N, C-alpha and C positions, 0 to 999 in steps of 0.2 A: 552398858548399865552397871556402873560400879557404885551406885549410891547406897547400896544396902537395902533398897526397897524394891525387890524383885519377887514376883509371885508367879508360879506356874500352876495352872488348874486344868484338870481333865474332868469334863462333865457333859451333861446333856442340856441343850438349849430348852428353856421353859416357855419362852414366848418368841414369836417371829421377830427378827430384827426390824426396827423402825428407823428409816432414814429421815432425817430432818436437816434443816439448814439454819445456821445462826443468822442474825440480822445482816452480817457482812458477807453472807454467802458460803461460809465454811461448812462442808458436810460433816454430820455426826450421826452415828447410829448407836442405839442401845438395845440390849436384850438381857434376859435372865439366864443364869447358868446354875444348874443343880449338880452338886458334887456329892457323891455317895461314898461312905466309908463302911466297911464291914469287917468285924473282928469277932474272935471267939472269947466269950467270958471265961476267965480261968477257973472260977469257982463252979459255975453251973455247966460249963462246956457247951452252952448254947450260943448260936450265932446272933450277934447284935448288929443292927444297921442304923446309921444316922445319916441325915442329909443336911448339907449346908447350902444356902442360896446366896448367890452373888449377882450384883448388877454389873454388867460389862459395858464400857463406853469405848467407842472407836472414833477416830478423827481422820479427815482427809481421804486419801484413796483407800485406806483400810476400811473406812466407814462405807464407802460406795461398794467395794468388793464384798464386804460382809453382808450388806443388805441384799445384794444380788445372788449370793452363793449359799447363805445359811438359811435354815428353817427349823421350826420347833421340832424337838426330838433328836436332832443330829448330835452326835457325840464329837466334841472338839477338844483341842488343846489350846489354851490361851496363856501367853506370857505377857506380863505387863507390870504395872506398879499400883500400889494402893494410894488412893487420893481421898481426902476428906473434904466434903462440901458442906457449907453451913448456909442457912437462909432463915428468914423470918416469915411465918405464915401471915395471912391477912388478919388473923386474930391476935397477932403480936407474939405468938409462941416461937421460941427459937428451936430450930431443928438442925440435926447433923446427920450426915449419911456418909458411909465409907463405901466407895465403889472401886472397881478395877478399871484402870485406863489401859487398854490393850495396846501392845507394841506389835505383836504377831498373833495370828490365829491360823490353825491348821486342822484338818480332819484327823480324827483318831482312826488309825487303820487296824486296830485290834480286831474289830468285828465287822468292818466294812471296807469297801474299796472306794477309791476316788479317781476321777480323771482330772488332771491338772491342765488348765488352759492359761497360758501366759497372755496378759493384756498388753496391747500396744502402748508404748511410752509416748507421751505427748511432748512435742518440742515447742520452742518459743514462737515459731511461725504458725502454729496450729491455732485456729480461732477458738477451739475448745481447750486450749492449753491451760495449764495450772501447775503442771509438773515441770520437772527440770528437763533440759534438752537431752535427747537420746545420745548415748555415748557413740563415739566414732568406732569403727571396726578396729580390732587389735591388729598390729602388724603381723605379717606371716612369720611363723617360726622358721629358723634355718633348717635345712634338711637334716633329719635325724634327731632334732631337738623337740622336746615336748613344749606345747604352748603353756604359758603361765598367765594367770588372771589377777595377780597381786596388784597391779596398778590400774584396774578398771573399776567402774562404779559397782558392778555386781558380779556375783559368781556365775559361772556357766549354768545354763538351765537345760 
């Protein structure tokens, strides 16, 4: 992501993720995220708190995994991009909304722990396929050499 439109947010989910499907069957999930800021007022020395609310949108496998894994109140980290959406109401009013389209979502481990479970990858022969084919196993490293993962689809897990 080098387009200059990258955001990273850490906050608490305000409503349970809702999984829906577009007319062509593409999964999408949306939920709210509250991001709190706290700072000390330099004149009064009192602590001040402010909360910003964001709508988060996920697509494809991220949408399905988010709807299965996340719940209201969970503290998460979201990386993504800002997207502006415009539409017209039934009364003819024009509306605009800015939301975050998530690229990655993970648990915040500052005050919680998490158990990571890797999902099976679906291949082209799978009747429930939709994903890309599973990568073939990397060749064995020569004795005494460390295996490298630079030429494979994903990092070791």
